[in-house]
C-alpha positions in Angstrom: 0.3 -24.3 -17.8 0.4 -26.9 -15.1 3.5 -27.8 -13.1 4.2 -30.0 -10.1 3.6 -27.0 -7.8 0.3 -26.0 -9.4 -1.0 -29.5 -9.1 0.0 -29.6 -5.5 -2.0 -26.5 -4.8 -4.9 -27.6 -6.9 -4.9 -24.9 -9.6 -5.2 -25.2 -13.3 -2.5 -22.7 -14.3 0.8 -22.0 -12.6 0.0 -18.3 -12.4 0.2 -16.7 -9.0 -1.4 -13.3 -8.9 -0.4 -10.8 -6.2 -2.8 -7.9 -5.7 -4.1 -5.5 -3.1 -7.6 -5.9 -4.4 -9.9 -8.7 -3.0 -12.0 -8.7 -6.2 -8.9 -9.3 -8.3 -7.5 -12.0 -6.0 -10.8 -13.9 -6.2 -11.1 -13.5 -10.0 -7.6 -14.8 -10.4 -8.5 -17.9 -8.4 -11.7 -18.4 -10.3 -9.9 -18.1 -13.6 -7.7 -21.1 -12.7 -4.7 -19.2 -11.2 -3.8 -18.7 -7.6 -4.9 -15.3 -6.1 -2.7 -13.8 -3.4 -4.1 -10.8 -1.4 -1.6 -8.2 -0.3 -2.1 -7.5 3.4 0.2 -4.5 4.0 -2.6 -1.9 3.8 -4.7 -3.6 6.5 -3.7 -2.0 9.8 -7.1 -2.8 11.3 -7.7 -6.6 11.8 -11.5 -6.2 11.2 -10.8 -4.7 7.7 -8.8 -7.8 6.8 -11.4 -10.1 8.2 -14.1 -8.3 6.2 -12.2 -8.8 2.9 -11.2 -12.4 3.6 -14.9 -13.1 4.3 -15.6 -11.5 0.9 -13.0 -13.6 -0.9 -14.2 -16.8 0.8 -17.6 -16.1 -0.7 -16.3 -15.4 -4.2 -13.6 -17.9 -5.1 -16.0 -20.7 -5.8 -14.0 -23.0 -3.5 -10.7 -22.4 -5.3 -7.5 -21.8 -3.3 -5.9 -18.5 -2.5 -3.2 -17.0 -0.3 -2.0 -14.0 1.6 1.1 -11.8 1.3 2.4 -10.0 4.4 5.4 -7.8 5.0 7.6 -8.8 7.9 11.0 -7.2 8.2 13.9 -9.6 8.4 15.3 -7.9 11.5 13.1 -7.3 14.6 13.6 -4.2 16.7 12.2 -4.7 20.2 10.3 -2.1 22.1 10.1 0.6 19.4 6.8 2.2 18.8 5.6 4.2 15.8 6.0 7.4 17.9 9.6 6.5 18.6 10.2 6.1 14.9 8.4 9.4 14.0 10.7 11.2 16.4 13.7 10.1 14.4 12.6 12.1 11.3 14.8 15.2 10.8 12.9 18.5 10.6 14.8 19.3 7.4 13.1 16.4 5.6 9.7 17.4 6.9 10.3 20.9 5.6 11.3 19.5 2.2 7.9 17.7 2.0 6.0 20.8 2.9 7.9 22.9 0.3 7.4 20.3 -2.4 3.7 20.0 -1.7 3.4 23.8 -1.6 5.2 24.1 -5.0 2.5 22.1 -6.6 -0.4 23.6 -4.7 -1.4 20.4 -3.0 -4.3 21.2 -0.6 -4.2 20.1 3.1 -6.4 17.3 4.4 -9.6 18.3 6.1 -9.3 18.9 9.9 -9.3 15.6 11.7 -8.8 13.6 8.5 -6.1 11.0 8.9 -3.7 9.6 6.3 -5.3 6.8 4.3 -2.0 4.9 4.1 0.6 4.4 6.9 3.8 2.5 6.9 2.8 0.7 10.1 1.8 -2.2 7.8 5.5 -2.9 7.5 6.0 -3.3 11.2 6.2 -6.9 12.5 3.6 -6.5 15.2 1.1 -5.4 12.6 1.9 -8.3 10.4 1.4 -10.7 13.3 -2.1 -9.4 13.9 -2.8 -10.0 10.2 -1.7 -13.6 10.6 -3.9 -14.0 13.7 -6.8 -13.2 11.4 -5.6 -15.0 8.3 -5.0 -18.4 10.0 -8.7 -18.6 10.8 -9.3 -18.9 7.0 -8.4 -21.8 4.7 -5.5 -20.0 3.0 -3.1 -22.3 1.2 0.0 -20.0 0.9 1.6 -17.3 3.0 4.1 -15.1 1.2 6.5 -12.6 2.7 7.7 -9.7 0.6 10.7 -8.9 2.8 12.4 -12.3 2.9 12.0 -15.2 5.3 9.4 -14.7 8.0 10.5 -15.5 11.6 10.9 -19.2 12.4 7.8 -19.4 14.6 5.7 -17.9 11.8 7.0 -20.6 9.4 6.2 -23.3 12.0 2.8 -21.9 12.6 2.0 -21.9 8.9 3.3 -25.5 8.5 1.2 -26.7 11.4 -1.9 -25.5 9.5 -0.8 -27.1 6.2 0.0 -23.6 4.7 3.0 -23.4 2.3 5.4 -20.4 2.9 6.9 -18.4 0.1 9.5 -15.6 0.3 10.7 -13.2 -2.4 14.4 -13.1 -3.3 16.4 -10.8 -5.5 19.6 -12.9 -5.5 20.7 -16.5 -5.2 22.3 -15.6 -1.9 19.0 -14.4 -0.5 17.2 -17.5 -1.9 19.6 -19.8 -0.1 18.8 -18.0 3.2 15.2 -18.7 2.5 15.8 -22.3 1.9 17.8 -22.5 5.2 14.9 -20.9 6.9 12.5 -23.6 6.0 10.7 -21.8 3.2 8.7 -24.0 0.7 8.7 -21.7 -2.3 11.1 -19.0 -3.5 9.9 -16.2 -5.6 12.8 -15.0 -7.8 12.0 -11.3 -8.3 13.9 -9.6 -11.0 14.9 -6.0 -11.5 12.0 -5.4 -13.8 9.4 -6.0 -11.1 7.2 -3.4 -9.5 7.7 -2.5 -5.8 10.9 -3.5 -3.9 13.4 -5.2 -6.2 17.0 -6.1 -6.4 19.4 -5.4 -9.2 19.5 -8.6 -11.2 17.2 -9.1 -14.3 14.8 -12.0 -14.4 16.4 -13.8 -17.3 19.6 -14.0 -15.2 18.1 -14.4 -11.8 15.6 -17.2 -12.4 18.0 -19.9 -13.4 20.5 -18.9 -10.7 17.9 -19.2 -8.0 16.5 -22.5 -9.5 20.0 -24.0 -9.3 20.7 -22.6 -5.9 17.6 -23.9 -4.1 17.0 -27.1 -5.9 14.7 -29.0 -5.3 12.6 -26.2 -3.9 10.1 -24.9 -6.4 10.8 -21.4 -7.8 8.3 -18.8 -9.1 9.7 -16.3 -11.6 8.7 -12.6 -11.1 9.5 -9.3 -12.8 8.7 -8.2 -16.3 6.3 -11.1 -17.0 3.0 -10.2 -18.7 2.5 -12.5 -21.7 2.1 -16.2 -22.2 5.4 -16.3 -24.2 7.1 -14.9 -21.1 5.4 -17.5 -18.9 6.8 -20.2 -21.2 10.2 -18.7 -21.0 10.1 -18.7 -17.2 9.2 -22.4 -17.2 11.9 -23.1 -19.7 14.4 -21.5 -17.2 13.3 -23.9 -14.5 10.6 -22.1 -12.7 7.5 -23.9 -11.6 5.3 -20.9 -12.2 5.1 -17.2 -12.4 4.3 -14.5 -9.8 2.5 -11.5 -11.5 1.6 -8.3 -9.7 1.7 -5.2 -11.9 -0.4 -6.8 -14.7 -3.6 -6.8 -12.6 -3.5 -3.0 -11.8 -5.5 -2.1 -14.9 -8.0 -4.9 -14.7 -11.6 -3.9 -14.5 -11.9 -5.6 -11.1 -9.2 -3.5 -9.6 -10.5 -0.9 -7.2 -8.0 1.9 -7.9 -8.6 4.8 -5.7 -7.7 7.3 -8.4 -8.9 7.3 -12.0 -5.9 9.5 -12.8 -3.5 6.7 -11.7 -5.2 4.3 -14.1 -4.9 6.8 -16.9 -1.2 7.2 -16.2 -0.7 3.5 -16.1 -2.5 3.0 -19.4 -0.4 5.7 -21.1 3.0 4.7 -19.6 5.7 2.9 -21.6 8.2 0.4 -20.2 10.7 3.3 -19.9 8.4 5.3 -17.6 9.3 3.6 -14.3 12.2 4.2 -11.9 13.7 2.4 -8.9 13.4 5.0 -6.2 13.6 5.1 -2.4 11.0 7.9 -2.3 8.1 5.6 -1.2 9.6 3.5 1.6 13.3 4.1 1.9 14.2 0.9 0.1 14.6 0.8 -3.7 11.1 0.2 -5.2 10.1 0.4 -8.9 7.3 2.8 -9.5 6.0 5.3 -12.1 8.5 8.1 -12.5 6.9 11.3 -11.4 8.0 14.8 -10.4 7.7 13.4 -6.8 10.3 10.7 -7.4 12.5 13.2 -9.3 12.4 15.5 -6.3 13.6 12.8 -3.9 16.2 11.5 -6.3 17.6 15.0 -7.0 21.2 15.2 -5.7 20.4 18.8 -4.5 17.6 17.5 -2.2 17.9 16.1 1.3 17.8 12.5 0.0 15.6 9.8 1.3 15.6 8.3 4.8 16.0 4.6 5.6 13.0 2.4 6.0 10.7 2.8 7.9 11.4 6.5 8.4 10.8 7.5 4.8 7.4 5.8 4.7 6.2 7.5 7.8 7.5 10.8 6.5 5.6 10.7 3.2 2.4 9.0 4.3 0.3 12.1 4.8 1.8 13.7 1.7 0.9 10.7 -0.5 -2.6 10.7 0.8 -3.0 14.4 -0.1 -1.5 13.8 -3.6 -3.8 10.9 -4.2 -7.0 12.5 -2.8 -6.6 15.6 -4.9 -5.1 13.8 -7.9 -2.2 16.1 -8.4 -1.1 14.5 -11.6 2.6 15.6 -11.8 3.2 14.0 -8.4 0.8 11.1 -8.7 2.3 7.6 -9.0 2.2 4.0 -7.9 4.5 1.0 -7.6 4.5 -0.8 -11.0 7.0 -2.9 -13.0 8.4 -2.4 -16.5 5.6 -4.6 -17.9 3.4 -1.4 -17.6 4.2 -0.8 -21.3 1.9 -3.8 -22.2 -0.8 -2.5 -19.9 -2.4 -0.2 -22.4 -6.1 -1.1 -22.1 -8.5 -2.1 -19.3 -9.4 -5.8 -19.4 -11.0 -8.3 -17.1 -8.9 -10.8 -15.2 -10.4 -13.6 -17.3 -9.4 -11.7 -20.5 -5.8 -11.5 -19.2 -5.9 -15.2 -18.5 -7.2 -16.0 -22.0 -4.3 -13.9 -23.5 -1.8 -15.7 -21.2 -2.9 -19.1 -22.2 -3.0 -18.4 -25.9 0.4 -16.9 -25.8 1.7 -19.8 -23.8 0.3 -22.3 -26.3 1.8 -20.4 -29.2 5.2 -20.3 -27.6 5.2 -24.0 -26.8 4.1 -24.8 -30.3 6.9 -22.7 -31.7 9.6 -24.4 -29.6 8.2 -27.8 -30.5 8.5 -27.0 -34.2 12.0 -25.8 -33.7 12.9 -28.9 -31.8 11.3 -31.1 -34.5 13.2 -29.4 -37.3 16.5 -29.7 -35.3 15.7 -33.4 -34.8 15.5 -34.2 -38.5 
């Protein structure tokens, strides 16, 4: 599964694995892919440094990258407290009422939320980069489009390639104009923030739009046959995220979430604004249903929604309130029905890829006679 891009980065397989778990990122790189650590949860620079130190010691010299979240538009002089003040009291009451309905306990006195939306704010992402550029990362990806021009320049000065996710050919063209090296065409099926175009349609549109930039296909990919299809559509690799959530190396904070992922079908996800205020594919739960109910107050725009629900999500996860418990995940969750090691996933991907290529070769051979 080698392409021009994978050879350029020095990896055996053109499989880019996005994950919030350092152990998974390292295992992906060791297995011959390209591990990419998601940085959004690292609000403390020392925590990111600790985990990058750990990755450095466990990738066996193989390359890896970092994924940050930098909003396309910067708002000057706005603090988290300023944003908090914009949240309507009616929405706060809706959260309180929903948690009370399901008997979700309060956090202990003095216990802070384990997840805050501050990781989406540009100044936080910049502190992450201050740490990351001290390490030999080979790729910087941004989940919210093209990073600022000075960040792209800073990465290029260090020999780091820059990737950006796009949900349409129009967005992809903006990335190309912004000096991006790699475009990740993220289809509707993907977990987390997605657009409205399916991968089979989106990938060749983006490939044509940004030629000759390399494109990675993302969304709904979890088998070697799908990897082969992505390359046949013109992609130079695939970007996989959801598939790693049920790997044995994943440090899921809640066993109940893992159980729900293993039991879910491809129909058990929904694109909802309940998590961050932007459409994000995730497990459908009674929490997402409550926010999507037309009789409710509706979600707030980003980043207000994320700040509003941060403490609530921490409580739901800590006490494993299963009707409300969910996580971002793509439609590929229907294939994630058992726990496997990262290496086992790679073995399945390579076998499936070889079978698909052999099948196409046989078809081409018969057509040629």
